C-alpha positions in Angstrom: -29.1 23.0 -13.1 -27.6 23.0 -17.5 -30.0 20.1 -19.3 -27.8 18.6 -22.0 -29.9 16.2 -24.0 -32.0 14.4 -21.4 -29.2 14.7 -19.2 -28.7 17.1 -16.1 -25.8 18.6 -15.0 -24.9 20.6 -11.8 -22.9 24.1 -12.0 -19.2 23.1 -12.0 -18.9 24.8 -8.3 -21.9 22.5 -6.9 -20.0 19.4 -8.2 -16.4 20.7 -6.5 -18.6 21.2 -3.2 -20.1 17.7 -3.5 -16.7 16.0 -4.3 -15.2 18.1 -1.3 -18.0 16.5 1.1 -17.2 13.6 -0.5 -13.3 13.6 0.0 -14.2 14.8 3.7 -16.2 11.7 4.8 -13.7 9.8 2.9 -10.9 10.8 5.1 -13.1 10.4 8.0 -13.6 6.8 7.0 -10.3 6.0 6.9 -9.2 7.7 10.2 -11.9 5.6 11.7 -10.4 2.0 9.5 -7.0 2.7 10.8 -8.2 3.5 14.8 -9.9 0.2 14.5 -6.8 -1.5 13.4 -4.8 -0.2 16.2 -7.0 -2.5 18.2 -5.9 -5.8 16.2 -3.8 -8.2 17.7 -1.2 -7.6 15.3 -1.0 -4.1 15.1 0.3 -4.4 18.5 3.3 -6.8 17.3 6.3 -4.3 17.4 7.2 -3.3 13.8 10.6 -5.5 14.2 8.8 -8.7 14.3 6.5 -7.5 11.5 9.0 -7.0 9.4 10.2 -10.5 10.0 7.1 -11.6 9.6 6.8 -9.8 5.8 10.3 -11.2 4.8 9.2 -15.0 5.6 6.3 -14.1 3.5 8.3 -12.9 0.6 10.7 -15.7 0.3 8.4 -18.3 0.7 6.3 -16.7 -2.1 9.0 -16.0 -4.1 10.4 -19.4 -4.0 7.4 -21.0 -5.0 5.5 -18.6 -7.3 8.4 -16.5 -8.7 6.1 -13.2 -8.2 5.5 -9.8 -6.5 2.4 -11.2 -4.8 4.0 -10.4 -1.7 3.6 -6.6 -2.3 0.2 -7.6 -1.0 1.0 -6.9 2.5 1.9 -3.7 1.8 -2.0 -2.9 0.7 -3.5 -4.3 4.2 -3.6 -1.5 6.0 -1.4 1.9 7.1 0.6 0.4 9.4 1.6 -2.5 7.6 2.5 -0.3 4.6 4.4 1.9 6.5 6.4 -1.0 8.2 7.2 -2.7 4.6 8.1 0.5 2.8 10.2 1.0 6.7 11.9 -3.0 5.7 14.8 -1.9 3.1 15.7 -6.0 3.6 12.0 -6.9 1.9 12.8 -4.9 -1.0 16.3 -5.9 -1.3 15.6 -8.8 -3.9 15.1 -7.2 -7.3 13.0 -9.3 -9.1 15.2 -8.8 -12.8 12.3 -11.2 -14.8 10.0 -8.3 -13.8 11.7 -5.5 -14.7 9.7 -2.8 -14.1 9.4 -3.4 -10.4 13.5 -2.9 -10.1 13.8 0.6 -10.4 11.4 0.9 -7.1 12.7 -2.0 -5.4 16.1 -0.9 -6.0 14.9 2.3 -4.0 13.2 1.2 -1.5 16.2 -1.4 -0.4 17.8 2.0 0.4 21.6 0.4 1.8 20.3 -3.5 2.4 22.4 -6.0 1.0 21.2 -7.3 -2.8 20.5 -10.5 -3.5 20.8 -10.7 -7.2 19.4 -14.3 -8.8 
């Protein structure tokens, strides 16, 4: 250990080992949460149905609020993120009043027909 002023610090290799251990436990926790989520009813819906729900939510949010708040569906869990990212139609309405979002939305829309407003 080094004493710097009144702060005690660990050797760098010690910190690296601790960080590796933390990362290992965080991965285990993420995996356990994923397994737990598989038991939720909504996780049993086919991706096609979940995609339709996401599209309806996107359209409702965009109509009333003109925001990208609907993207939150891709932040709920890994399964929802994979479904959202695997649904090109979800990304096919680039929002030009939010220009920073357009390039990524165009990439994610793949070959889906675009709706430009």
